[in-house]
DRENKE-354198 format. One line per 10 residues: number of its first residue (from 1); their letters; for each residue x, y, z of C-alpha. Coordinates in steps of 0.2 Angstrom, whole numbers. Each point is the difference from the previous one (the first is absolute). Layout:
N
NUM> A> X,Y,Z; ...;
! end
This chain:
232
1> MNSYDLIDYI> -466,-74,-155; -2,2,-19; 1,16,-9; -19,4,2; 1,-3,18; 15,12,2; -9,13,-11; -15,-1,11; 10,1,16; 9,16,-7;
11> SNSTKKTPVK> -16,8,-7; -10,-2,16; 14,4,12; 0,17,10; 13,11,-8; 11,7,13; 13,14,2; 8,-3,16; 11,14,7; 10,5,15;
21> FYVQGEDLSE> -5,16,6; 13,8,11; -6,14,12; 7,13,12; -11,10,12; -8,1,17; -12,-13,9; 1,-12,-15; -2,-16,10; -18,4,5;
31> ALSDYDYFGD> -5,7,-16; 6,-15,-10; -6,-14,13; -12,-7,-13; 14,-2,-13; 15,-11,-3; 11,13,8; 18,-4,7; 8,15,10; -3,11,14;
41> DNSGVVFCDY> -9,17,3; 13,9,-11; 4,-10,-14; -3,-17,-8; -6,-9,-16; -18,-5,-5; -2,-16,-11; -15,3,-11; -7,1,-17; 2,16,-10;
51> NDLSEIRDKL> -19,2,0; 0,2,19; 12,15,0; -13,14,-2; -9,-8,15; 15,-1,11; 6,18,-4; -18,6,5; 2,-10,16; 16,8,4;
61> ADKLDKEKIE> -5,18,-5; 12,12,8; 9,-13,9; 10,-5,-15; 16,11,-3; 9,-11,-13; -3,-15,-11; 8,-11,-13; -8,-14,-11; 9,-16,-6;
71> MDRKNSAIPL> -8,-11,-12; 7,-14,-12; -16,-5,-10; -16,7,-6; -17,-9,-1; 9,-16,2; -11,-15,-3; 11,-14,6; 9,1,17; 17,-8,3;
81> ADYNKYNARI> 0,-17,8; 2,-4,18; 18,-6,-1; -2,-9,17; -11,-14,-8; 15,-6,-10; 13,-12,6; 13,8,-11; 15,12,-1; -6,17,-6;
91> EPGAHIRDQV> 13,13,-2; -3,19,1; -8,9,-15; -9,-15,-6; -18,4,-5; -13,-14,1; -18,3,-3; -15,-8,8; -6,-17,-6; 18,-7,-3;
101> EIGDGCVIMM> 5,-17,5; 18,-3,6; 6,-17,5; 11,-5,15; 18,4,-1; -1,13,-14; 12,15,-2; -7,16,-7; 14,12,-3; 1,19,0;
111> GAVINIGAKI> -11,9,-13; -10,-15,-5; -18,4,-5; -13,-14,1; -17,4,-6; -17,-6,5; -4,-18,-3; 18,-6,-2; 6,-17,7; 17,-5,5;
121> GENTMIDMNT> 5,-17,6; 11,-6,14; 18,4,1; 0,12,-15; 11,16,-1; -7,15,-9; 15,11,-2; 2,19,0; -11,11,-10; -10,-15,-8;
131> VLGGRATVGN> -18,3,-5; -13,-14,2; -15,6,-9; -18,-4,5; -4,-19,1; 18,-5,-5; 4,-17,8; 17,-6,5; 3,-18,7; 12,-7,13;
141> NCHIGAGTVL> 19,2,1; 1,13,-13; 11,15,-2; -7,15,-10; 15,11,-4; 2,19,3; -10,12,-11; -11,-14,-8; -18,3,-4; -13,-13,-1;
151> AGVIEPPSAD> -14,8,-9; -17,2,9; -17,-4,-7; -14,8,10; -4,10,-16; -5,-7,-12; -9,-13,11; 0,-13,-14; 19,-1,0; 9,-15,9;
161> PVIVEDNVLI> 13,4,13; 18,-4,0; 4,-16,8; 17,-5,6; 1,-18,6; 12,-7,14; 19,1,0; 1,13,-14; 14,13,0; -3,16,-10;
171> GANVVVLEGV> 15,12,-2; 0,19,2; -10,12,-10; -11,-13,-9; -17,4,-6; -13,-14,-1; -16,4,-10; -17,-4,6; -6,-18,-3; 17,-7,0;
181> KIGEGAVIAA> 3,-16,10; 18,-4,5; 2,-19,3; 8,-8,16; 18,1,1; 3,12,-14; 13,14,-1; -3,17,-8; 16,10,-4; 2,18,6;
191> GSIVIDDVPP> -8,13,-12; -11,-12,-9; -18,4,-6; -11,-15,1; -15,0,-11; -3,-19,-2; -2,-14,12; 16,-8,7; 1,-19,1; 6,-7,16;
201> ASVFAGAPAK> 19,-3,3; 5,11,-14; 11,16,-2; -7,15,-9; 9,16,-5; -2,15,-11; -13,13,-6; -11,-9,-4; 6,-14,11; 4,-16,-9;
211> KIKDVDDKTK> 6,-17,6; 19,-2,0; 1,-17,9; -7,-12,13; 5,3,18; 16,-11,4; 11,-2,15; 10,15,-4; -16,11,-1; -6,-7,17;
221> QKTELVSSLR> 17,4,8; -1,18,-7; -18,3,6; 1,-9,17; -11,8,13; 6,3,18; -12,-6,13; 9,10,14; -6,16,-8; -17,-5,3;
231> KL> 2,-4,18; -11,10,12;
! end
């Protein structure tokens, strides 16, 4: 999907505020039979939208003794992805939006945020607290280090996405600006800010990042990926 497709998807989506509505009272099961209710006659939880609460309260009337509302978003335009469709390891606390592609054998670590339209190739690790902005593309057999940000480009729609080709290693806390392409086999040192394209098989470091050398045998040894970490 290009930026205009994603903008259309977001603009025309039904905005939702899903809530968990915890209730205590009497004869609740019958009164809530038309809703997504889990509980018994005396207590339980209704899964619904915030806009349905008034109707539910009216339905319960004097049967409701106590209530509590739990919500984690407001007028959300994009649901989280169905993680079951991915043949990958996804750790707790990762947030993956709908319309995201994740290849087989990937590892998505705790706290990672992957926005709508992003694409991740096979056997790639997205480390802790990494952010892949909208439409960011990462190839096969990559490692994107903890805390790294690949800038998103849903807005402005004319901007090009970040593209990371195969076999790239990016260190921790790197920022890659929109439109940057990182060539196959490149290595980006921790803490770098990448504002220009990176040629294949080169090592970049600094803020802004500059080429410091070509990838050599010593670099490959230091940046070796471990296939067993990607085993499902």
